C-alpha positions, -999 to 999 in steps of 0.1 A, spaced: -238 -516 290 -216 -488 277 -179 -491 283 -179 -464 310 -206 -481 332 -186 -475 364 -164 -446 350 -169 -409 356 -178 -386 327 -152 -362 321 -161 -326 334 -155 -294 313 -132 -271 330 -138 -233 328 -127 -203 349 -144 -204 383 -146 -242 386 -161 -272 371 -194 -276 352 -211 -307 339 -216 -310 301 -234 -343 304 -257 -358 329 -242 -378 358 -242 -416 351 -237 -447 373 -214 -442 403 -211 -405 396 -245 -400 408 -241 -384 442 -275 -386 457 -282 -413 484 -314 -423 465 -332 -417 433 -367 -420 418 -360 -447 394 -374 -451 359 -371 -483 341 -358 -488 305 -393 -489 290 -404 -459 309 -420 -478 338 -420 -460 371 -401 -482 398 -402 -457 426 -377 -444 450 -347 -466 456 -311 -464 469 -286 -457 443 -267 -487 449 -299 -508 443 -305 -487 411 -270 -494 398 -274 -531 405 -307 -532 385 -290 -513 355 -261 -538 356 -284 -567 357 -299 -556 323 -266 -544 308 -274 -507 308 -265 -475 324 -281 -455 352 -284 -419 339 -296 -390 362 -322 -373 340 -336 -347 365 -310 -338 390 -329 -308 405 -358 -330 416 -360 -343 452 -349 -369 450 -333 -368 416 -349 -388 388 -327 -415 372 -335 -438 343 -320 -471 332 -309 -467 296 -282 -473 270 -263 -441 275 -242 -444 244 -272 -449 223 -290 -421 240 -261 -397 233 -260 -407 196 -297 -401 191 -296 -368 209 -268 -357 187 -287 -368 156 -318 -349 166 -298 -317 173 -282 -320 138 -316 -325 122 -330 -295 141 -301 -273 130 -306 -284 94 -343 -276 95 -337 -239 109 -338 -213 83 -321 -180 84 -342 -150 72 -321 -128 48 -331 -93 43 -326 -83 7 -324 -47 -3 -340 -30 -34 -333 7 -41 -356 29 -61 -359 65 -72 -392 84 -65 -396 91 -103 -387 56 -116 -400 48 -150 -425 22 -157 -401 -4 -171 -376 -1 -143 -404 -2 -118 -417 -36 -133 -381 -50 -134 -375 -42 -97 -409 -54 -87 -401 -87 -103 -369 -90 -83 -389 -82 -51 -415 -108 -59 -387 -133 -65 -372 -125 -31 -404 -129 -13 -414 -161 -28 -379 -174 -18 -389 -167 17 -367 -136 23 -376 -101 37 -370 -71 14 -360 -36 25 -370 -10 -1 -353 22 -1 -365 53 -19 -336 76 -26 -343 114 -29 -321 138 -45 -321 176 -47 -355 191 -49 -370 156 -45 -364 159 -9 -393 184 -6 -417 159 -21 -418 129 4 -452 121 -8 -437 108 -41 -418 81 -21 -447 73 1 -472 69 -28 -447 47 -47 -441 24 -16 -478 20 -10 -483 12 -47 -455 -14 -46 -470 -30 -14 -503 -34 -32 -486 -48 -63 -469 -75 -42 -496 -81 -17 -501 -116 -28 -464 -125 -19 -455 -101 9 -469 -80 37 -457 -46 51 -436 -55 82 -422 -20 86 -444 9 72 -428 37 50 -407 61 71 -385 89 63 -348 83 71 -327 113 64 -326 116 25 -342 82 20 -375 66 27 -376 30 38 -403 3 40 -398 -35 48 -418 -63 33 -421 -98 48 -429 -129 29 -464 -143 33 -450 -178 39 -421 -192 58 -387 -198 40 -389 -235 48 -422 -237 30 -407 -218 1 -378 -242 0 -402 -272 0 -422 -257 -29 -391 -248 -48 -378 -284 -45 -411 -298 -55 -411 -274 -87 -376 -284 -95 -384 -322 -93 -416 -315 -116 -396 -297 -141 -369 -326 -141 -397 -351 -145 -411 -331 -174 -377 -329 -192 -373 -367 -186 -407 -373 -201 -400 -350 -231 -366 -368 -237 -383 -403 -236 -410 -391 -260 -383 -376 -284 -363 -409 -282 -394 -429 -290 -404 -407 -319 -368 -410 -334 -369 -448 -330 -403 -448 -348 -389 -425 -376 -360 -449 -380 -383 -479 -381 -406 -463 -408 -376 -452 -429 -361 -488 -428 -395 -501 -438 -398 -477 -469 -362 -487 -480 -371 -523 -477 -402 -520 -498 -383 -501 -525 -357 -528 -531 -362 -552 -560 -361 -590 -559 -325 -589 -573 -314 -566 -545 -320 -595 -520 -299 -621 -540 -263 -631 -537 -244 -610 -562 -223 -640 -573 -252 -659 -586 -258 -654 -624 -294 -648 -633 
């Protein structure tokens, strides 16, 4: 049984009164009776709270009100301290697995040259493969503003060129002097992270294998060199220099 078996949980005070930040446990349960669930999930039935508390104390556990809105409330016999710890662990794991989608931005001119186009397209593909959305902005200047079809055609071409990695989430639209389109990745950021991690591990394994092969080759080369030197040495080279021949 946790240390606070018969102690009240501390309420959290805010303006307007008190609210419960945790479920009621043990003698803080105000209902006269509860629908009791045993420590292994077995349904015991409706019992008075005093009886439920006695059953929890007999097995060294807590009585926790898990469904206060039910009639009567549902209470379970459990290790409250362990339950809180496991709940906190699950919450941390859930937050760790959450991914925030970042919107990258790429700006182009309607008359961009082929080299610059390929360079910026490469950046866009990299962003999409990383699981991020990309906002593409076509910037019009001077007389270019009278030729919106240039930006529209360019954005459509770009969408086709990166179709394997991204889809059009926000179709090309004129926005003042600019034209905007938003691309979304074809896969989730979490999937991209997993794949990137696997690729990183694969490259690390390849580098390790190459290093081991190189070390082995060097060792073999040294062994061959030592063998050649040994064969070239004459009989006298192996004798004690103080011995007269």
